[in-house]
N, C-alpha and C positions, 0 to 999 in steps of 0.2 A: 144342463151348461150353463146356459143361458141363465136361469132362475137362479144357480148355485151367483154366478158372476151380477146378477140385479144382487143379490142377494147384498153379496160383501161389499159393493159401491154403499146400499145401503146402511150397511153397518158401519162406512168410514164418513159416513155422513154424521152419522147420527153420536159419532165419539166426539165432537163441535159441541154437544150438547152442556149448557152447565151442571146440569144434574150426576153428580158426583156417580151417585148409586147407579143410575143409567148405562154412565162411560163403564163403570166395573161389570157392568151385568152384558154388556159388550167387548170386555176384554176376557171374559168366561166366553162368548162364544167364538170370540176369533182363536183362542186356548184350542177349543174344541173342534172346530175347521180343521187348523193344523194350515199345511205347505208353507211354501217360500213368502207367498204374499202376505201371508196371518206373519208370520214370524218378520219381516221386515215394520211392518205396519206396527206391534209391537214395539221391537226396538225402537221406532220413532218414539213413539209415548214417552221412553226415559228421559225424552229429553220437554215432557212434561210442567209447566209448572204446579200441578197440586202434586204435594209433595205425596199425600195419600193416597193420589194415582200413581207416581213413579215407585212407591215401595209395593203395591202390589204387581206391579206389572213386573218388579224386580221378582217375586218370589212364581209368579205364573212362567216367566223366563229360564227359569232355574229350572227347570224340569222339559225344557227343550236342549239341554245337555249342551258338548264342548263345540256341537260345530256353528256355533251362534259369537263365539269367544270372539272371533277375529271384528265381526259386527259393530258385535258391542265395543268394541277399544276403537271404532274408529267412530262412536258418535260419542265418544269419550272427548275425541279431539277438538270439540265445540267451544269449548274454553270457559264453559258453567261450570261453574264448582258443584253443583246440585246435579248434573249429569255424570260426573266423573262419580261423584261420590254412589250414587243411583247403579253404576257401571259396577262396580265395589261389591254392591251389595250386591249385584248378579251373578258376581264370578262368585260370590262367597253360599248363594242358593247353586251357582250348577256343582262347584265342590271339585273340579278340577285341578291335581295338581299343576296341571298346564298353565294354571291361572297365575301360579306364582309368580313367575316372573312379572307380568305388569304390575301386579300387586305389589310389592316391591317398588315399583317404579311409583307408585301413587303415596305411597309412603314421604318421597320428598316435595308433595305437593303444595301450593302456596295454601292452600285453607286446609282446618284444624277438622274438618266436618272429615273431607276425603281422609285425610290421614286416619284420621277415626275408623270411617267405614273398611281401609284399604286391614288395616291394624281387627279389625273384628272378621272381616274375611279371611285373611290367613289364619289367624285362628280355628276358625270353622273346617278350613281346610285342611289344615293342619291332625285341628282330634278327628277329623273323618279318620282318618287312617295313619296314625301315626308310623306306621310299621312300612306304609307304600311310601309317605314323606322322605323315610330314612332314606329307605333301599332303590325310589325311583327317580327322586329328584336331588336329595342331599349328598349320598356316594359317585352321584354322577358330576357334581362341580368340584372345581381342581378347591385348592388348601382354603387359598387366599376369598377364596364367595361362600367356600362354608364359613368359614370364619366370621366375615361378614353376615351374614344370612343367621348367622344364631348369634352375632350381635344384637343385631336386630329384634329378633324372638327375644332375647333375653329381657328387652327392654320394653318390649311389646306385653308377655306375658311371663315373669320370672319363672312361673310356678314351672309350665309347661315347656319351658327350656332349662331347667331341671330334669325333668321327666324324660324329656329327649336327651339330655348323656346321661342318664341313668339306665336306658332302654339301649342305647346305641356302646353303652358301657362291657 
């Protein structure tokens, strides 16, 4: 147990390295290590200044599933556009229907890059399972909200919008 704790602390210290390859290797080790502590540190890396590392971490966090959605959304509250964008990217990798409501709110963000990341994540989630989108998400919303999301979808991806309407007819 002491060795594992020591190893974890050593990894965290090495995250300050200027060597991006070293930092990515540490991300992989944290993912392999798993657990809440590793998860927490990985989520913090969504705020890293390196876009390469943020994107790598977003993909890695996608495998952690829906249990981290709330922590990601808390991280997005920092106010920095690139963190919100990375959160959208991560939510897209997670791919859970539960991510759609927060992603819709990111469509109203001040940053164009955040809006694009939210759009891409929404499309990814819907395309993952269109039936689930219609049956477990859209059908449970009131008519006004259904119209709202379909209009957003029409602007984001008109082909997907048409497919959803055709499949729902």
